[in-house]
C-alpha positions as CSV (number, residue, x, y, z in Angstrom):
1,M,-34.2,-31.7,7.6
2,S,-34.0,-28.9,5.1
3,N,-30.9,-27.9,3.2
4,Q,-29.5,-24.4,2.4
5,V,-28.5,-24.2,-1.3
6,A,-27.6,-21.6,-3.9
7,L,-29.6,-22.3,-7.0
8,T,-31.3,-20.5,-9.9
9,G,-35.1,-20.5,-10.1
10,N,-35.1,-23.1,-12.9
11,E,-32.7,-25.3,-10.8
12,V,-34.8,-25.2,-7.7
13,M,-38.0,-25.9,-9.7
14,A,-36.3,-29.0,-11.2
15,Q,-35.5,-30.0,-7.6
16,A,-39.1,-29.6,-6.6
17,M,-40.2,-31.8,-9.5
18,R,-37.6,-34.4,-8.5
19,Q,-38.9,-34.4,-5.0
20,I,-42.5,-34.6,-6.1
21,N,-41.5,-37.5,-8.3
22,P,-44.4,-37.5,-10.8
23,D,-45.3,-40.6,-12.7
24,V,-45.1,-38.8,-16.1
25,V,-43.5,-35.6,-17.4
26,A,-44.0,-34.6,-21.0
27,A,-42.2,-31.4,-21.9
28,Y,-40.7,-29.4,-24.7
29,P,-37.9,-26.8,-24.2
30,I,-38.5,-23.1,-24.6
31,T,-36.5,-20.1,-23.4
32,P,-36.4,-19.3,-20.5
33,Q,-37.8,-22.6,-19.2
34,T,-35.4,-24.9,-21.0
35,A,-33.0,-25.5,-18.1
36,M,-35.8,-26.7,-15.9
37,V,-36.8,-29.7,-18.0
38,Q,-33.3,-30.3,-19.1
39,L,-32.2,-30.7,-15.5
40,F,-35.2,-32.9,-14.7
41,S,-34.5,-35.1,-17.7
42,Q,-31.1,-35.7,-16.3
43,F,-32.6,-36.8,-13.0
44,V,-34.7,-39.3,-15.0
45,A,-31.6,-40.5,-16.9
46,D,-29.7,-40.9,-13.6
47,G,-32.5,-42.9,-12.0
48,K,-33.1,-40.3,-9.3
49,V,-36.9,-40.4,-10.0
50,D,-39.3,-43.0,-11.2
51,T,-40.8,-40.7,-13.8
52,E,-41.6,-41.7,-17.4
53,Y,-40.2,-38.7,-19.3
54,V,-41.8,-38.2,-22.7
55,T,-40.0,-36.1,-25.3
56,V,-42.5,-34.5,-27.7
57,E,-42.3,-32.3,-30.8
58,S,-44.2,-29.3,-29.5
59,E,-45.9,-27.8,-26.4
60,H,-49.3,-28.7,-27.8
61,S,-48.1,-32.3,-27.8
62,A,-46.6,-31.9,-24.3
63,M,-49.9,-30.8,-22.8
64,S,-51.8,-33.5,-24.8
65,A,-49.5,-36.2,-23.5
66,T,-49.7,-34.8,-20.0
67,V,-53.5,-34.8,-20.2
68,G,-53.5,-38.4,-21.4
69,A,-51.2,-39.5,-18.6
70,S,-53.3,-37.8,-16.0
71,A,-56.5,-39.2,-17.4
72,A,-54.9,-42.6,-17.2
73,G,-54.5,-42.2,-13.4
74,S,-50.9,-40.8,-13.2
75,R,-49.5,-37.9,-11.3
76,A,-48.4,-35.8,-14.3
77,M,-46.5,-32.6,-14.8
78,T,-45.1,-30.4,-17.5
79,A,-43.5,-27.0,-17.8
80,T,-43.5,-24.2,-20.4
81,A,-43.2,-20.5,-21.1
82,A,-44.7,-17.8,-23.3
83,N,-45.4,-19.0,-26.9
84,G,-45.3,-22.5,-25.7
85,L,-48.2,-21.8,-23.3
86,A,-50.1,-20.2,-26.1
87,L,-49.5,-23.2,-28.3
88,M,-51.1,-25.3,-25.5
89,W,-54.2,-23.1,-25.5
90,E,-56.7,-25.6,-26.8
91,V,-55.5,-28.4,-24.5
92,L,-55.5,-26.1,-21.4
93,Y,-59.3,-26.1,-21.5
94,I,-59.4,-29.9,-21.9
95,A,-57.2,-30.3,-18.8
96,S,-59.3,-28.1,-16.6
97,G,-62.6,-29.2,-18.1
98,T,-61.7,-32.8,-17.5
99,R,-60.7,-32.0,-13.9
100,L,-57.2,-33.2,-14.2
101,P,-54.8,-32.2,-11.3
102,I,-51.8,-31.4,-13.5
103,V,-49.2,-29.0,-12.1
104,M,-47.2,-26.9,-14.6
105,P,-44.5,-24.4,-13.8
106,V,-44.6,-21.5,-16.3
107,V,-41.6,-19.3,-16.6
108,N,-43.2,-16.0,-17.6
109,R,-42.1,-14.4,-20.8
110,A,-43.6,-11.9,-23.2
111,L,-45.7,-13.3,-26.0
112,S,-44.8,-12.5,-29.6
113,G,-45.0,-10.3,-31.5
114,P,-42.7,-8.7,-31.9
115,I,-40.5,-11.6,-30.8
116,N,-39.2,-11.1,-27.2
117,I,-37.7,-13.6,-24.8
118,H,-37.9,-11.6,-21.6
119,C,-40.3,-11.3,-18.8
120,D,-43.8,-10.0,-18.7
121,H,-47.1,-11.6,-17.7
122,S,-48.8,-11.7,-21.0
123,D,-48.5,-15.5,-21.2
124,A,-50.1,-16.2,-17.8
125,M,-52.8,-13.6,-18.4
126,G,-53.6,-15.1,-21.7
127,A,-54.5,-18.3,-19.8
128,R,-56.1,-16.6,-16.8
129,D,-59.7,-17.7,-17.6
130,S,-58.8,-21.2,-18.8
131,G,-59.9,-22.8,-15.6
132,W,-56.4,-23.3,-14.2
133,I,-55.4,-22.3,-10.7
134,Q,-52.6,-19.7,-10.9
135,F,-49.9,-18.9,-8.3
136,F,-47.3,-16.2,-8.6
137,A,-44.0,-16.1,-6.8
138,E,-41.7,-13.2,-5.6
139,N,-38.6,-15.3,-5.8
140,G,-37.2,-18.8,-6.3
141,Q,-38.0,-19.8,-2.7
142,E,-41.7,-19.0,-3.2
143,A,-41.8,-20.7,-6.6
144,Y,-40.4,-23.9,-5.0
145,D,-42.8,-23.7,-2.1
146,N,-45.8,-23.0,-4.4
147,A,-44.9,-26.0,-6.7
148,I,-45.0,-28.4,-3.8
149,Q,-48.2,-27.0,-2.3
150,A,-49.8,-26.9,-5.8
151,V,-49.7,-30.7,-6.0
152,R,-51.8,-31.1,-2.8
153,I,-54.1,-28.3,-3.8
154,S,-54.8,-29.6,-7.3
155,E,-55.3,-33.2,-6.1
156,H,-57.6,-32.3,-3.2
157,E,-61.0,-34.0,-3.6
158,D,-62.8,-30.7,-3.4
159,V,-60.7,-29.2,-6.2
160,R,-59.3,-31.6,-8.8
161,L,-58.2,-28.7,-11.1
162,P,-54.8,-28.1,-12.7
163,S,-52.4,-25.5,-11.4
164,I,-49.9,-23.1,-13.1
165,V,-47.0,-22.0,-10.9
166,N,-45.7,-18.8,-12.3
167,L,-42.1,-17.5,-11.9
168,D,-40.7,-14.5,-13.8
169,G,-38.4,-15.3,-16.7
170,F,-34.7,-14.6,-16.2
171,I,-35.4,-12.4,-13.1
172,I,-36.2,-15.6,-11.1
173,S,-35.5,-18.4,-13.5
174,H,-31.9,-17.5,-14.1
175,A,-30.9,-15.6,-10.9
176,V,-29.0,-17.5,-8.2
177,E,-30.5,-17.2,-4.8
178,N,-29.9,-18.6,-1.3
179,L,-32.7,-21.1,-0.8
180,E,-33.9,-23.6,1.6
181,I,-35.2,-26.9,0.1
182,L,-36.9,-29.5,2.2
183,A,-35.7,-33.0,2.8
184,D,-36.7,-35.5,0.2
185,E,-38.6,-37.6,2.7
186,D,-40.5,-34.6,4.0
187,V,-41.7,-33.7,0.5
188,E,-42.6,-37.3,-0.2
189,E,-44.7,-37.5,2.9
190,F,-46.3,-34.1,2.3
191,V,-47.5,-34.8,-1.3
192,G,-48.3,-38.4,-0.6
193,D,-49.3,-41.0,-3.1
194,Y,-51.8,-39.8,-5.8
195,Q,-55.0,-41.8,-5.9
196,A,-57.1,-40.9,-8.9
197,D,-60.9,-41.2,-8.4
198,N,-61.8,-42.1,-11.9
199,Y,-59.2,-43.1,-14.5
200,L,-58.9,-44.8,-17.9
201,L,-56.8,-47.7,-16.8
202,N,-59.2,-48.9,-14.1
203,S,-60.4,-52.1,-15.7
204,E,-62.8,-52.8,-12.9
205,D,-64.7,-49.5,-13.3
206,P,-64.2,-48.4,-17.0
207,I,-65.0,-44.8,-17.9
208,A,-65.0,-42.6,-21.1
209,V,-62.8,-39.5,-21.0
210,G,-63.4,-36.6,-23.4
211,P,-66.7,-37.7,-24.9
212,L,-69.0,-35.4,-26.9
213,D,-70.8,-33.2,-24.3
214,L,-73.6,-31.2,-25.9
215,Q,-76.6,-29.3,-24.5
216,D,-77.7,-32.1,-22.3
217,F,-74.8,-32.0,-19.8
218,Y,-72.1,-29.5,-20.8
219,F,-73.6,-26.7,-18.7
220,E,-73.8,-28.9,-15.6
221,H,-70.2,-30.0,-16.0
222,K,-69.0,-26.4,-16.3
223,M,-71.0,-25.5,-13.1
224,Q,-69.2,-28.3,-11.3
225,Q,-65.9,-26.8,-12.4
226,A,-67.1,-23.4,-11.1
227,V,-67.9,-25.0,-7.7
228,A,-64.5,-26.6,-7.6
229,A,-62.9,-23.2,-8.3
230,S,-64.9,-21.7,-5.4
231,N,-63.4,-24.3,-3.1
232,V,-59.8,-23.4,-4.0
233,K,-59.3,-20.6,-1.5
234,D,-60.1,-22.7,1.5
235,V,-57.9,-25.5,0.3
236,V,-55.0,-23.2,-0.4
237,L,-55.1,-22.0,3.2
238,E,-55.5,-25.5,4.6
239,V,-52.5,-26.8,2.6
240,A,-50.5,-23.7,3.5
241,K,-51.0,-24.3,7.2
242,E,-49.7,-27.9,6.8
243,Y,-46.8,-26.7,4.8
244,E,-45.8,-24.1,7.4
245,E,-45.5,-27.0,9.9
246,I,-42.7,-28.7,7.9
247,S,-41.1,-25.6,6.3
248,G,-41.5,-22.8,8.9
249,R,-42.7,-20.6,6.0
250,E,-46.1,-19.0,6.1
251,Y,-48.3,-18.5,3.0
252,G,-51.8,-17.1,2.4
253,L,-53.9,-16.0,-0.5
254,F,-51.7,-12.8,-0.6
255,E,-49.2,-11.0,1.6
256,E,-49.9,-7.7,3.3
257,Y,-46.6,-5.8,3.6
258,K,-46.8,-2.9,6.0
259,L,-50.5,-2.5,5.1
260,D,-52.0,-2.4,8.6
261,D,-51.7,1.4,9.0
262,A,-51.0,2.3,5.3
263,E,-52.8,5.2,3.7
264,V,-51.5,4.5,0.1
265,A,-50.5,1.2,-1.4
266,V,-49.6,-0.7,-4.5
267,V,-51.0,-4.1,-5.6
268,A,-48.6,-6.3,-7.5
269,L,-47.5,-9.9,-8.2
270,G,-44.3,-11.7,-9.2
271,S,-40.7,-10.5,-8.7
272,T,-41.7,-6.8,-8.8
273,T,-43.1,-7.2,-5.3
274,G,-39.5,-7.4,-4.0
275,T,-38.7,-4.0,-5.6
276,A,-42.0,-2.6,-4.3
277,K,-41.0,-3.7,-0.7
278,A,-37.8,-1.7,-1.1
279,A,-39.8,1.4,-2.2
280,V,-42.2,1.0,0.7
281,D,-39.3,0.7,3.2
282,N,-37.7,3.9,1.7
283,L,-40.9,5.8,2.0
284,R,-41.6,4.6,5.5
285,E,-38.3,6.1,6.6
286,Q,-39.5,9.4,5.2
287,G,-42.8,9.2,7.2
288,V,-45.0,8.1,4.3
289,K,-47.5,5.5,5.3
290,A,-47.0,3.3,2.3
291,G,-47.9,-0.4,1.9
292,L,-48.0,-3.3,-0.5
293,L,-50.5,-6.1,-1.2
294,K,-48.6,-9.0,-3.0
295,I,-51.0,-11.4,-4.7
296,R,-50.0,-15.0,-4.5
297,L,-53.2,-16.7,-5.6
298,Y,-54.3,-15.0,-8.8
299,R,-56.8,-17.5,-10.1
300,P,-59.3,-18.0,-8.7
301,F,-59.2,-14.4,-7.7
302,P,-59.6,-13.8,-3.9
303,A,-61.9,-10.8,-4.6
304,E,-63.6,-10.5,-1.2
305,E,-60.4,-10.9,0.8
306,I,-58.5,-8.4,-1.4
307,A,-61.3,-5.8,-1.2
308,N,-61.3,-6.1,2.6
309,A,-57.5,-5.7,2.8
310,L,-57.6,-2.5,0.7
311,K,-60.9,-0.8,1.8
312,D,-59.4,1.5,4.4
313,L,-56.7,3.0,2.1
314,D,-57.0,6.5,0.6
315,A,-55.6,5.5,-2.8
316,V,-54.2,2.4,-4.4
317,A,-52.2,1.7,-7.6
318,I,-52.4,-1.6,-9.4
319,L,-49.2,-2.6,-11.1
320,D,-49.8,-4.8,-14.3
321,R,-47.0,-6.5,-16.2
322,A,-49.5,-7.1,-19.1
323,D,-52.1,-5.2,-21.0
324,T,-55.5,-6.2,-22.1
325,F,-55.6,-3.7,-25.0
326,S,-59.2,-3.2,-24.0
327,T,-58.6,0.5,-23.1
328,T,-59.9,-0.3,-19.6
329,G,-56.5,-1.2,-18.1
330,G,-54.4,-4.3,-17.2
331,P,-55.9,-7.6,-16.0
332,V,-55.0,-7.2,-12.3
333,Y,-56.4,-3.7,-12.3
334,I,-59.7,-4.9,-13.9
335,D,-60.0,-7.7,-11.4
336,T,-59.2,-5.5,-8.4
337,R,-61.6,-2.7,-9.4
338,A,-64.4,-5.2,-9.8
339,A,-63.6,-6.6,-6.4
340,L,-63.8,-3.1,-4.8
341,Y,-67.0,-2.2,-6.6
342,D,-69.3,-4.3,-4.4
343,S,-67.4,-3.4,-1.2
344,D,-67.9,-0.4,1.1
345,A,-64.5,1.0,0.1
346,D,-64.2,4.7,-0.6
347,L,-60.8,5.0,-2.3
348,E,-59.3,6.0,-5.7
349,V,-57.8,3.2,-7.8
350,V,-55.4,3.8,-10.6
351,N,-53.5,1.5,-12.9
352,Y,-49.8,1.4,-14.0
353,V,-48.8,-1.0,-16.8
354,Y,-45.1,-1.5,-16.6
355,G,-42.2,-3.8,-17.6
356,L,-43.5,-5.2,-20.9
357,G,-41.0,-7.2,-22.8
358,G,-38.7,-7.4,-19.7
359,R,-38.1,-3.7,-19.2
360,D,-36.7,-3.1,-15.7
361,I,-38.9,-1.6,-13.0
362,K,-36.8,0.5,-10.6
363,V,-37.4,1.4,-7.0
364,E,-37.5,5.1,-8.0
365,E,-40.3,4.4,-10.5
366,I,-42.4,2.7,-7.8
367,E,-41.7,5.6,-5.5
368,S,-43.0,7.9,-8.1
369,V,-46.2,5.9,-8.2
370,F,-46.5,6.5,-4.4
371,E,-46.0,10.2,-5.0
372,D,-48.9,10.2,-7.4
373,L,-51.0,8.3,-4.9
374,Q,-50.2,10.9,-2.2
375,Q,-51.3,13.6,-4.5
376,I,-54.5,11.8,-5.3
377,A,-55.2,11.2,-1.6
378,E,-54.7,14.8,-0.8
379,T,-56.7,16.4,-3.6
380,G,-59.1,13.6,-4.6
381,N,-58.3,14.4,-8.2
382,V,-57.2,11.6,-10.6
383,E,-55.8,13.0,-13.8
384,Q,-55.4,9.7,-15.5
385,K,-56.7,6.3,-14.5
386,I,-54.6,4.1,-16.7
387,N,-50.9,4.9,-16.9
388,Y,-47.8,3.4,-18.6
389,L,-44.8,3.4,-16.3
390,G,-41.3,3.6,-17.8
391,V,-42.3,4.2,-21.5
392,R,-40.0,6.5,-23.5
393,E,-42.2,9.3,-24.8
């Protein structure tokens, strides 16, 4: 039986970790993630989980210890944010390249510099091509649900890749919401017992982990990793269907909000999608056929499915809470344009970078994006492909 609770995003993610009951958690505090691992460490101290909690001196060590625990055959988790994720950079590739099904909540925060502790997606986007699965959540409920499903997805025999579960710093991590958490026994049954295929502590079938891998096999191992990534979409949908049976909540690769008959739409991820829904609702009342595509699974990118969902629109705007500084737009924009390139879609696509360093995005600002899209749809004229929304000129 599920329970209705009022919790912050950090608190509900700590509850998810408690219910998952990993064998090992190695973590280091960093704003705005600190409360999550602090609460979980209290669960350990109170004997509410069987987890071995490892206190380390840095995030690099946190990921290194988590990799070691996972390689030894344990279900292992950690959590971080922003500069902490960047400090893990080297070890992220080791985790994915070694095919370790680690699950890591990341509380999204702007990377330095200048120093900033508030939300944008520069941390997650910095790790977007590190071989980790990445989920984004609109709110605390989705972050909780994503975390529990991520365990099953990462550990699936056709995947065996680590997952990042993203939730926006402060906006989700520190905001109190009414949430529904599953019964402990339901989560325990859903995630099941982890059985590693190959692990260091198996004395009957010893293996080497992390050996030198030069021209003879490195390429083949990377190809195996690519094949595993190609399996992720089907596994995400399979696990989501099972999760719906115990939670009543439906998940997919993305959510289409009033997109069926839309003429113009925005594509976004994270907490901003809630603001975008309000803008869509307002415009619908005015007779504007507006819609939203909310990305849940960002890596691997569901390119074909997203292109198919957008192809009948007249114009679409991609909202990015990070910049690539490539002069070709934000990361979600680049991915979406690439997806549309090989489709039969005939629509204009523009980019709006917004909210860097935690700057608020308002309903009125997203409505102004839709006004631009209507103008583009009517005239076919795009004055500027890449735009910065909410910057003081």
